[in-house]
Structure formats: C-alpha cells, structure tokens
C-alpha positions in Angstrom: 124.5 -18.3 144.9 123.1 -19.1 148.3 123.5 -22.4 150.1 121.8 -23.9 153.1 122.3 -27.1 155.2 119.1 -27.8 157.1 118.9 -30.5 159.8 115.5 -32.2 159.7 114.3 -33.8 162.9 111.8 -36.7 162.9 108.2 -35.7 163.5 108.8 -32.0 162.9 108.5 -31.0 159.2 110.7 -28.1 158.2 109.2 -25.4 155.9 111.7 -23.6 153.7 109.9 -20.7 152.0 110.2 -17.2 150.7 109.9 -14.4 153.3 106.9 -13.1 151.3 104.2 -15.7 150.9 103.3 -14.8 147.3 107.0 -14.9 146.1 108.9 -17.8 144.6 112.2 -19.1 145.7 115.1 -18.5 143.3 115.4 -21.3 140.9 116.9 -23.6 139.9 117.1 -25.2 143.3 119.6 -28.0 143.7 118.6 -30.3 146.6 120.6 -33.1 148.3 118.6 -35.1 150.8 120.8 -37.1 153.2 118.7 -39.3 155.6 120.1 -40.2 159.0 121.2 -43.8 159.7 118.3 -46.1 159.1 115.9 -43.2 158.4 114.2 -41.7 155.4 113.6 -38.2 154.1 110.7 -36.8 152.1 111.1 -33.6 150.1 107.9 -31.9 148.9 107.4 -28.6 147.1 104.5 -26.3 146.2 104.3 -23.9 143.3 101.9 -21.3 144.8 101.4 -19.9 148.3 98.6 -21.8 150.0 98.8 -24.6 147.3 99.1 -28.3 147.9 102.6 -29.8 148.4 103.8 -32.4 145.9 106.5 -35.0 146.5 109.7 -34.4 144.5 110.3 -36.9 141.8 112.5 -39.1 144.0 109.7 -39.6 146.6 110.8 -40.7 150.1 114.5 -41.6 150.0 116.6 -43.8 152.3 120.0 -42.9 150.8 121.6 -39.6 149.7 119.7 -38.3 146.7 120.4 -35.3 144.5 117.8 -33.5 142.3 117.3 -30.1 140.7 114.0 -28.3 140.6 114.0 -25.9 137.6 110.4 -24.5 137.7 108.8 -22.0 140.0 108.8 -23.1 143.7 107.0 -21.2 146.4 108.1 -23.5 149.3 109.7 -26.8 150.3 108.5 -29.0 153.1 111.2 -31.4 154.5 110.1 -34.4 156.6 112.4 -37.0 158.3 111.2 -40.4 159.7 113.0 -42.1 162.6 116.4 -40.4 162.3 117.5 -36.8 161.9 118.6 -36.1 158.3 120.0 -33.2 156.4 118.8 -31.4 153.3 121.3 -29.2 151.4 120.0 -26.5 149.1 121.8 -24.4 146.6 120.1 -21.7 144.6 
C-alpha cells in the first residue's frame, strides 16, 4: 500500500496522476480531504487520460471528509479555496 499527504494551496490545483498518461492509478483509492480553517476543498477525478474531470460524490467540502473510489481512475485534481488544505490518499 502507498500513502500520500498532499498540501493543496489556494488558487493552484494539484494534479495527482499516473506517470504514464494512459495508465490508471491503483484502486481502490481512499481519500481524506481536510480543508484549512475556513476553507473548502474540491476533489475531482477522471477515468481516462484527456477526459473531463468529475467532482467526487461529496462535492466541495468544508470539513474533513473520507471517501473511497473503487473504479478506474486516471487522475485526481485537488483544488483549495481561501486556505491551504490537505488531501490524504491511500492506494
């Protein structure tokens, strides 16, 4: 199992993707989004390289939120608003 703790700075979306654009990340992906004080975090995923990003089922969150993505995921896009947050990933 691999784990990551990614700081997400406001105004600078972070892309978490496979090193090879056509590959998928190892699933399941367990994600914990922890917004900074007074801030929000949006987690989005795409299922194919070059495809559109889709918000995870929790949408934009303002408190710590845990969710597991079980299907194929090519990349994650993490966006913070107003305060630096953290996204933890286990796969």
